N, C-alpha and C positions, 0 to 999 in steps of 0.2 A: 692595217697597211696597205698603201700606195700602187700605183701601177707597175710605176719602175724600182718601187722594193719589192714586188712579184715576180719580178721579171729577174732580178737579181740575183733570189730567197737557194744557199745552193742544198744540194737532197742528196745526205746518205744514207746507202744502209746499214743497217750492219746484221751480221749470216749466226746465229748463234751456232758450233760445231762437235754438237757430240755424234760417233757416231755417222756420218753424213760423208765418207769415204771415197760411195761408187758414186755419189751423186755434186755433189756443193761443186764441185768443177762448169757446170752441163747449165749448175743455175747462176753460178754469176757469168759463165757467156752468156746466156738469155739476157742479162739485166742492160738493160739503155743507156744513149746519150744523158736524158734528164739526169742521171746519176752520175756525180758529183769524185763521188769516197762509195768506198766499199771495207769495209770492216767484217773478215773473218776471226771468232771468238772461240781457241783453240777453249773445249772446258774441261781440260784436262782427257782429251777421246784419246781413247784407248785406239786405235787404229793412226795418232797420228793426222788424224785431214788437214792441221795445220801444216803443219809438216810438207805431205802433198800438196795444199793447195800452192804454199811457198818453191816447191821444188819443180813445181808443172804447171802453170800457173803464167799468162806473159799479160795482163791487164793492169795497167799503172797507178789504178784506182786501186787497185790492193792493198790493203793491209792486215795482216794475220800478229792478232793481242793474242798470246796463251798468260793460265790459272797456272799455276802450279800442281791445285788441291779440285777434283769437282763443286761444279756451285748450285747444278742448274741451268733452267733457263733462265730463268734471272737473272741469276748473278751475270753469267754474260751477256745479257744486255744489259743492264746496265754500267757495266764493263765499255759497252761500245757507245752508250750514252753519253760517256761520263767520257769516253775523246770525240765523237762525232763536236760534243759544243765545247768541246775543248779550240776542236778545232773551226768552227765558226760556221758550224752546217745550219743550214733555217727549218729547215726538212731532215727527221728518221727515220726512215721504214722499216721495218722491222720483213726481216723474210728466212724463215727455215732453209736447213741447209737441205733440207730428205725429196728434194724435186712435186710438193701438196703445190705450194705454190707460183702462179702465173709469174714468172716478171713483168712480160706483160702487162697486166694489169697494172702498174706503181702508176702511170701516167693520171690514171683512171681515180686509183687510192689519193693520192694525193690534191687529186681535181676541189673536191671543197673548200681545203686547207689553203691553199694557192690565191680562191677565188672567195672569198673572209668569209665562207658558211661556214667551218666545223672548226674547233681545237685540234681533233682528234680521228682520227677513222681506223675504222674496223669493217674486215672481208665480211660477208652473210657467202654463207652455200643454204641459207634455206630458204634464198630469195628463188631461183631457179629450179624448177619441184622438175621439170623431166633431168637433173641432172644428180637428184639425190639417188639415185638409182646405183648408181659408183658407190657410195658409201655403204659400207656392213649393217648394218641389223645391231648389231651390238653398240658402235660408236653410236646412231642413228635416236636408239635410246638414253646412251650414257649421255651427249650432248644436250641433252631436252632435256631430261631432270638436271644438269648440271649449267645449264639456261636459267632456266626458272629460279634456284637456288643467286645464280648473279642480278640477276633485276631484281631481288627481293633488296641480298646486299649489299649495291651501292646504285636503288633508285632508277640507274640508267630504263625503266621498265620501255621508253622506247626500242630496244636493241631487240633483234628477230636472233642472235648469232653473238652474245658479247665471250664465247669463247671462245672464239676465232683470233689464230694468235696471229695475222695478218696486219702488219698495223702502218699506220702512218702518224706524228705528233709532228704539230710544230716547234720549233726553240724553244720561243716563249716559255708557253707552260708551261714544257715537259720541265726549265730551271727553276718551277716554281717544286716541286712535288720532293719531296721528302725522298730520294731514291733512295740511301740507306737502310729506311723501315722497310720495303715494296716487299714482301715475297723474296724470295729465291728460287726456288721450285716450283711447278706445275700452277701452281698457285698464284702467278705473276700476272698473266690478263688479267682475270678478275682481280687482283690488289690494282691494278694499275688506274682499272676505271674509279675503284674504293676513290681515289687519293682524288683523279680527275673530277671527278664525284662533288671532295670535300671540297673541291677548290672554285664549283663551276665551268668547269669546261664545256665545252659542246660535243660529243660525240657523231660521225655519222657512220653510214657504211653503205655499202659499195659490192653490188652482185660479184661472187664468184662461183664456179665449180666446182665441188667435192673431185682435187684428187684422185687415186691412190694407185700408186704400184706398187711394187718388190720391195719403198720399204719400210720396217717392221717399231713398230712405235712401244718407246720405251716407256711410256705406262700404264700402269695395269694400275687396275679397276678395284680388284679389295689391296690392294698398301697407297693408301691411297686417298680411298673414300673417308677416312676417320677425319686428314688431315682437311678436308676439302672441307667437310659437315663442322668442324671446329673454326674455322676459316671463314666459313661463311657467314655462320650464327657469329662471331664475335666483331666481325666488317656492319658488320646487319646493325647490332649492339650501336655502335661508333655512331655511324650514319643517323641516327635518330638519332643519338642521344644531342651528337653535336646540330641535326640541322631544325631538330624540331623543341630544342631544350637547352642550349649553352648560344648560339647565335640568333635564337629565335621560337618564340614564343607566341601560338597561333590558338584559334581555334581546336585548328586539327590537335594540336599539341594535347585539348582536355580533350579532344576524345579518345585519343589515343589509351591517354590513364584515363579516366572515367569506365569506359569499352571493357576492362582486363578487372579496373575494380567489378565493377557488377557482374566479368564473366567468375570471377572468382566467392567475389558473392552468396553469388545464385545458387554458383557447383556445391560450394561447400556446403549452403543451410540445406539445397538441397539432400545430398548424401546423410548426415546428421537425421535430420525428419526423417529420413528412410532408417537408416539402423536401426533410430528410439522406435518408431513404426515396428519393424520387424523381431524386433527384440521384446517390445507387447507384445506381440500379435497385432495388434491394429491400424488397418487400413487407411493409409493415410489420406487427407480432407483432401476437397475440392482445391480446399480456401488456399493448405499446406501446396501444394500439387505451384498453387498458379505461384505464389511467391516465391518460390524456384524458380518458375521456366521464364517470368515477367523479364527479371535484372539480365534470366545470363540473354533473350532473343535484343531487349532494349542495349546489352555490350555491345552486340553481336556487330546491329547497325551499325553503335558509334565506327567503329571495328573497320568494316565495309562506306563504310563514311570518311576511313581517316587512308584508308588505300586506295580509293577516288582520286583523294586534296591528293596525295601521294604521286600517282600513277601522275596525273595533271600537270605534278609540279618540275620539270625535263629543263634541263637547261637549258634555252635559246637565245645566244647571244654570248655570241661567239669569244671568246675571255683573249685572245693575244691584239682582237684589235680593241682590245683597254689597257692594253702594257704601254 
């Protein structure tokens, strides 16, 4: 992207609206002049957030889109993304309507994209440690666990807050993503990262404070834990297959396969010999123990080497500059 293209890149904001009637107008009022269009997507909100915006808002940049049935935050964002692309936006920002994301940070969030250093940028609530006191302990622990699963399934090991929903994306990269395949529910943010990893997009982060007021979260850990675990496991398997076997084969691919085989063989051999020794009442010999332990040790070493390779090969060259 040359300097003239950067200057005219149109920034659009998408606000998914579900039970945010109390906060959404304040969020809109704090969106600065760097934004050209604002899309409020009423995701069949039982409070009528979309109608409320239409009735009370005076900002000419705002357009309200409606879903007849609830599709989840991902579904709302995909509707907004498609409309922003159709209207010619250059960068699309996601801002939640509950007031937890400060619109004043939009210039900072889009900066790495405008400067050609990233294709996608996310907020990072864990960078400013003094601000973490505002985050409820349950969310802090939950986010830490989900962040690790996200790193594993997406391959973006350099991110500290991959579950953060305050994001910006270059339209050229957005247009490459199979929007129809991206999760509509709470896995949306990490599913976006998985799809970005498949195309090799560069992802950056920007510090932000965790803001919690009187808003109520619609997320229930007990209800989404199973889908989260399944979704991350599925994406991890796809990512490994795509990157290390379908699109490329390297020493790391061999280390992964051989490491797993050695661990399975060593563990199976050890269990079989232990059961045999227990049945006969004869202690296993040192040699038997060695033959079971050595493959497991070597296999673990291979898997750690593979993990090190995977962590060091995060995309570095912005994709939108190549399009």
